[in-house]
N, C-alpha and C positions, 0 to 999 in steps of 0.2 A: 504494500500500500504506500509506503514512504516513497519508493522509487517512482511510482505512477504520479503521485501528487507533486513531487519535485519536478518531474518532467513537464507536467501540464503547467504548473506555476512558473517554471523556468523559461517559458516562451515570452521573452521580452523583459524578464525580471531576474535579478540575482537571487538565488536560493541558497540558504545555509541550512543544512540538516543536522539534526541530533536525534539519536535513537533513544535517549533517556531524558528524564526530567532534569536531573543534575547537569547533564550536558547542555541542555537548553539554557539553564540558569547561568552556567559558566559563559556560554556564548553571549548572553545578554549583558554580561559585565563589560564586554569589549565593543558591542555593536548595539545600535538602536534600529530595530526593524520597522518597516512601515506596516507590516502585517505579521501576526504570529498565529500559526495554526497548530493547535495542540490535539493530541490523541487522548481519549479518556483512559486508555489502557497501556501506559508506558511500563517498562519492566520494573522501574524503581519507585514510581509514584504515578498518580493519575494527573490528568490535565488540570483538574480543579485544585490539586495541591500545588502545582506549578503556578497557577494564577494567584493563589493565596500568598505564595512566596514573593511573587512580583509585587502584589499590592502592599505587602507588609515590609518590603525591602527599603533600603536606605540610599537609593540611587540619587545622585544630584539632579538628574533629569528623569523624573519618574515616568513610567510608561502608563498611559491612560488605558484602563481596562473598563470596557462597557459590557 
């Protein structure tokens, strides 16, 4: 599923992948994406836990979560 989503979204956009929630959070420390697509069933945590970590984080430039 990740490869298909990346291929489709990669048409005209830069795509950065992570197969885990921790990997996504690490990536977010260095980059600010225009769009974040999360899976509900990641191996280490679910997408809702990743969102909670983002919302409760201490980034200087917080990511808006709607």
